[in-house]
C-alpha positions as CSV (number, residue, x, y, z in Angstrom):
1,M,46.7,57.6,-49.4
2,K,50.1,59.0,-50.4
3,E,52.8,56.8,-51.7
4,G,56.2,57.1,-50.0
5,K,57.9,58.7,-53.1
6,D,55.2,61.4,-53.1
7,N,55.7,62.2,-49.5
8,K,59.0,64.2,-49.8
9,P,59.4,67.6,-48.3
10,E,58.5,70.6,-50.5
11,P,61.4,72.8,-51.7
12,G,62.4,75.1,-48.9
13,K,60.8,73.0,-46.2
14,H,63.0,71.1,-43.6
15,W,62.2,67.9,-41.9
16,Y,62.6,67.9,-38.1
17,R,62.9,64.6,-36.3
18,I,60.4,64.4,-33.5
19,P,62.5,63.6,-30.4
20,N,62.1,60.3,-28.5
21,G,59.9,60.7,-25.4
22,T,57.6,63.2,-27.1
23,K,54.0,62.4,-26.1
24,V,51.7,62.1,-29.1
25,R,48.2,60.9,-30.0
26,C,47.7,58.8,-33.1
27,R,45.0,60.3,-35.4
28,E,43.8,56.8,-36.4
29,G,42.4,55.1,-33.3
30,G,43.1,58.0,-30.9
31,D,45.7,56.1,-28.9
32,D,48.1,58.2,-26.7
33,G,51.7,57.1,-26.6
34,V,55.4,58.1,-26.6
35,I,57.8,58.3,-29.6
36,D,60.3,55.5,-29.2
37,G,62.5,56.0,-32.2
38,L,62.4,55.6,-36.0
39,T,62.1,52.6,-38.2
40,A,63.4,52.6,-41.7
41,I,60.7,51.5,-44.3
42,V,62.0,50.4,-47.7
43,S,58.8,51.3,-49.5
44,G,55.1,52.0,-48.9
45,A,52.7,54.7,-48.0
46,N,52.7,57.2,-45.2
47,L,56.4,57.8,-44.8
48,N,57.9,60.8,-42.9
49,A,58.7,63.8,-45.0
50,E,62.3,62.6,-45.6
51,G,60.8,59.6,-47.4
52,R,62.5,56.8,-45.5
53,T,61.0,56.2,-42.0
54,Q,58.1,56.0,-39.7
55,Y,58.0,56.7,-36.0
56,R,57.7,53.9,-33.4
57,V,55.0,54.9,-31.0
58,Q,54.6,53.0,-27.7
59,P,50.9,53.4,-26.8
60,V,50.1,53.9,-23.1
61,G,49.3,50.6,-21.5
62,A,49.9,48.5,-24.6
63,S,52.8,46.0,-25.2
64,Q,53.0,46.4,-29.0
65,V,54.6,49.4,-30.8
66,K,52.7,51.1,-33.5
67,L,54.3,52.6,-36.6
68,A,53.1,56.0,-37.8
69,A,54.3,58.8,-40.1
70,D,54.5,62.3,-38.6
71,E,51.4,63.3,-40.5
72,D,49.4,60.7,-38.6
73,L,50.4,62.2,-35.1
74,L,49.0,64.9,-32.9
75,F,51.3,66.5,-30.3
76,I,50.1,66.5,-26.7
77,T,50.8,69.8,-24.9
78,D,50.6,71.0,-21.3
79,R,48.2,73.9,-20.4
80,D,50.9,76.4,-21.5
81,G,51.1,75.0,-24.9
82,L,54.4,73.2,-24.6
83,V,54.9,69.8,-26.1
84,M,55.2,67.1,-23.4
85,I,58.5,65.2,-23.6
86,G,59.3,62.8,-20.8
87,K,61.0,64.5,-17.9
88,E,62.7,67.2,-20.0
89,G,62.9,70.7,-18.7
90,V,60.9,73.7,-19.8
91,H,63.7,75.2,-21.9
92,Y,64.2,72.1,-24.0
93,R,60.4,71.6,-24.4
94,R,60.0,75.3,-25.5
95,Y,62.7,74.8,-28.1
96,V,61.1,71.6,-29.5
97,T,57.7,73.2,-29.4
98,E,58.9,76.2,-31.4
99,R,60.5,73.9,-34.0
100,L,57.4,71.7,-34.3
101,R,55.0,74.7,-34.5
102,G,57.2,76.1,-37.3
103,L,56.5,72.9,-39.3
104,F,52.9,71.9,-38.3
105,K,49.6,73.7,-38.2
106,D,48.1,74.6,-34.8
107,D,45.4,71.9,-35.1
108,R,48.2,69.3,-34.6
109,F,48.6,70.4,-31.0
110,V,46.2,69.1,-28.4
111,V,46.0,69.5,-24.6
């Protein structure tokens, strides 16, 4: 497991914050949920690429929020391959999808 200090972006790579409302699946446990913001973590393993935070994920049907780094998340897409984001329109979803696909491998996107 990576320590937070080792989980920094590589030179030339940018970190892109996953927008609130984005539908995701947690790799561990397979829970589907929605991004509900960021939580700053002082130290520890599995931090986001900027080395300071984890995402709050509200699992479907659960009352407790889970914390997860972006490397622990899969992005749920529609049949056209666009990331699902609340009630956002197709143009915004296309923009976010393009940004995320520029940072993450294709295996991180699930229908």
